[in-house]
C-alpha positions, -999 to +999 in steps of 0.1 A: -811+085-800-796+096-767-809+063-751-792+043-778-759+061-773-761+055-736-768+018-741-739+015-765-715+033-742-726+012-712-723-020-732-688-010-743-678-002-707-693-034-694-676-055-721-642-038-714-644-043-676-655-079-682-625-085-703-603-070-677-619-092-650-614-123-672-578-113-677-571-108-641-588-142-632-565-159-657-534-142-642-547-150-607-549-187-617-512-187-626-503-168-595-522-192-572-495-217-575-468-192-564-482-167-539-515-163-522-506-127-515-503-119-552-537-134-558-552-113-530-536-082-545-550-090-579-585-094-565-581-061-546-569-044-578-600-056-597-623-043-570-605-009-571-609-007-609-646-015-607-652+010-580-633+036-599-654+033-630-688+027-613-684+056-588-659+078-607-666+111-591-666+097-556-635+076-562-615+105-575-624+126-545-614+097-522-580+095-540-574+132-536-583+132-499-562+101-492-529+114-506-521+136-476-520+105-453-495+084-472-461+099-467-458+084-432-456+050-450-427+060-473-405+033-459-427+006-475-431+026-507-469+032-503-467+067-519-449+053-549-475+025-552-502+051-549-487+072-577-482+043-601-518+030-594-533+065-599-513+068-632-526+034-644-562+042-634-561+076-652-547+061-684-572+032-683-601+057-678-589+079-707-587+049-729-622+039-720-634+074-727-618+073-762-632+039-770-667+049-760-667+081-779-665+105-750-645+137-748-612+136-728-612+170-711-579+190-711-569+226-713-540+245-728-519+244-697-523+206-694-508+203-728-479+225-718-473+205-686-475+172-705-450+185-731-427+198-703-426+164-686-421+147-719-391+170-725-376+159-692-374+124-707-346+138-728-324+135-697-332+098-694-320+092-729-289+112-724-281+094-692-286+060-709-262+071-736-236+082-711-238+119-722-243+134-687-221+138-656-230+103-643-231+069-660-261+048-669-260+028-637-280+057-621-308+054-647-333+036-623-331+065-598-336+090-627-366+071-640-382+072-606-379+110-606-394+112-641-424+090-630-429+113-601-432+142-625-454+122-648-478+115-619-484+153-616-496+153-653-519+124-645-534+141-615-541+172-635-557+151-663-578+131-638-592+162-621-600+177-655-624+147-661-645+160-632-653+191-652-690+195-659-697+166-635-690+182-601-692+219-590-657+233-585-666+245-550-675+210-540-642+196-553-622+223-533-644+218-502-636+181-503-599+188-503-602+202-468-609+166-456-573+159-465-564+180-434-581+156-409-555+129-405-524+151-407-538+175-381-549+146-358-515+130-360-499+165-354-519+168-322-507+134-310-471+145-317-476+176-296-490+154-268-465+126-273-432+141-286-416+106-290-441+100-318-425+128-338-391+113-333-402+079-345-419+094-376-388+114-384-364+085-381-386+063-402-388+088-431-356+108-430-349+100-466-378+121-477-358+153-472-322+144-464-301+174-453-318+186-421-296+188-391-302+158-368-306+180-337-336+197-353-356+165-360-370+155-327-384+188-317-407+196-347-442+185-358-444+165-390-480+153-391-483+124-415-453+137-435-417+126-436-404+160-425-416+192-408-407+211-440-431+191-462-458+195-436-452+233-436-457+237-473-488+215-472-502+238-444-493+269-464-514+257-493-544+251-472-539+284-454-542+300-488-575+281-494-589+293-461-582+329-471-602+321-503-631+308-483-630+338-460-637+362-489-672+349-495-683+325-467-709+334-441-694+311-415-664+333-409-658+321-373-654+285-384-628+295-411-611+320-388-607+292-362-594+268-389-569+295-400-557+299-364-553+261-361-533+258-393-511+287-383-505+271-349-493+239-367-472+259-391-454+275-362-450+241-346-431+229-377-405+255-367-395+261-403-379+295-409-384+294-447-422+291-442-422+325-425-406+340-457-432+323-478-462+334-458-449+370-457-446+370-495-481+354-498-497+381-476-478+409-494-491+398-528-526+392-514-530+427-500-512+447-527-539+450-554-565+466-530-541+481-505-560+501-479-555+509-442-577+480-430-560+454-452-526+468-444-532+466-406-548+431-410-518+418-430-492+433-407-511+420-376-514+385-391-477+383-400-468+399-366-487+372-347-471+344-366-436+358-361-442+365-324-455+330-317-425+315-337-400+337-317-417+327-284-404+292-287-369+283-277-362+267-310-375+297-329-353+320-309-323+298-317-331+298-354-336+336-355-304+341-335-284+318-359-291+343-388-269+368-370-240+344-375-243+343-413-232+367-441-268+379-443-266+400-411-229+398-400-206+419-423-176+403-406-185+369-419-180+364-457-191+334-477-157+316-474-156+320-436-193+308-434-184+277-453-155+270-429-177+277-399-204+253-412-181+224-403-187+229-366-212+256-358-244+237-365-257+268-383-281+255-410-277+285-432-239+283-433-243+246-440-264+255-470-237+278-483-212+250-480-235+226-498-243+251-526-206+257-531-199+220-533-227+215-559-218+245-580-183+231-583-197+197-593-219+214-619-189+228-637-180+193-648-213+190-667-226+225-673-249+221-703-271+191-695-260+183-659-261+150-642-296+137-647-331+139-631-331+132-594-293+128-592-283+158-571-271+136-541-248+114-562-235+145-579-227+160-545-212+128-532-225+134-496-261+121-497-275+155-490-300+175-510-290+211-519-318+230-501-320+253-531-341+242-560-325+264-585-291+249-578-308+215-579-322+222-614-289+235-625-270+204-613-295+179-625-304+195-658-275+219-665-282+253-681-309+238-703-326+221-673-326+253-653-341+273-682-368+247-686-374+248-648-379+285-648-401+283-679-425+260-661-430+286-634-433+314-659-460+294-677-479+290-645-478+327-637-489+335-673-517+309-670-531+323-638-528+359-650-548+351-681-575+333-660-577+364-638-582+386-669-609+362-683-630+357-652-656+381-639-645+407-614-653+397-578-662+361-587-651+331-567-631+318-596-612+350-600-605+352-563-592+316-563-569+324-592-555+354-574-550+333-542-531+307-562-510+334-578-501+347-544-492+312-533-472+306-565-452+338-559-442+325-525-430+291-537-400+303-557-390+323-526-391+292-505-371+274-531-341+296-524-333+277-491-355+246-492-361+214-513-397+224-522-394+206-556-392+173-536-425+181-517-446+158-538-478+162-517-477+200-521-476+197-559-502+169-559-528+193-545-513+223-564-520+207-598-554+197-585-563+233-577-547+246-609-569+223-629-601+233-611-592+270-614-593+267-652-629+254-654-656+276-667-673+282-634-701+304-648-713+277-671-706+249-646-734+223-645-736+187-634-747+169-665-773+141-660-764+123-692-730+111-682-724+074-685-699+066-658-717+072-625 
């Protein structure tokens, strides 16, 4: 009976892929008379589809590892092409699973995330109807933002299909390979500073709003900005902490932790210090004892000391003294006036927030539309505050939905912690992710973390794996698509 089922599933898959191949060949015939490049792309696409289905587990891991190396090619839209291609492959695979009678694996949180992203489509409809603060001519930009969010849903769904086919530890271990190229390029940028400048100038649009004088002196890896590299490093620092809880090769992981912290300091991002402080605080609180307290304080102290040892770090820390945070003689109004000429990034942020909040008052309920903060501001700068961004783009309704998404993630992780065995690797991972999740909203106060697509690409991957049943995890031998 099982053999007959396998045969029928294999036959259905072979037939479907054959039809896809025939269809592409027909299309390629028509394209041959117009462009040889299009024919080549069609052939490559067919090869990728066949590889994806025949070596599914391997192909998914390759896609996950590859994503960290693509932002450097943002000028030629490679990350966007990758996202659309991944969405198409995931949808095609799900269709094949349904046609062949296999289960499409999801969990409750995936349904919430999919529903949340579907809800964001309301703003596309409102923008098309002219019911927001901007007109329908901005619809293409808003659609691009929605597709970016939709890609996160597809990443989660794709990783869920690995459940019961690969051990969760293997999936997470594979993600560490995503560090290789960013770290290698980062080392080159330290040795050849001009390489950093060229990468920054080529991808400045990835995080518009940084002061130009800061750009050439910071390490970006394979990312458009130092800020996006910093949040990527923070996520993997959290995974190293997870490994240190149960690995026997502690020196290797301690060395990796030191290397990642070195690169984090080299990004020279002040907000990352706040995030890592919150992360460590949450991490040590449940089992606070003298050893953990000393270890946590020592770790944070070393990071801050090394950051303050650089000239740039000293300038950034000194600049805080010239803001309303530490100087009672400077109120918000004066800080906004000073931002026009003092090159103080925090005062500049206050000025940008003031500008955006005034713009929000013109469309307070539903805002201006997804991804349209810069047109709303009128100065081509992002807000460097994701709560203000959510308020301006989605209005009060959008901000509530934005906060609801994070509340749902907290709830999901807390439930997983309660449901998993005490001291298990899964429970520890869930708690590590909870600590990381606590730090993200803190970083969002002064940074455009919502635009850090690579961070969330790996975040949703880890959140999907965290929800698997690790105790009953087995690699099934009767799966068809191998």
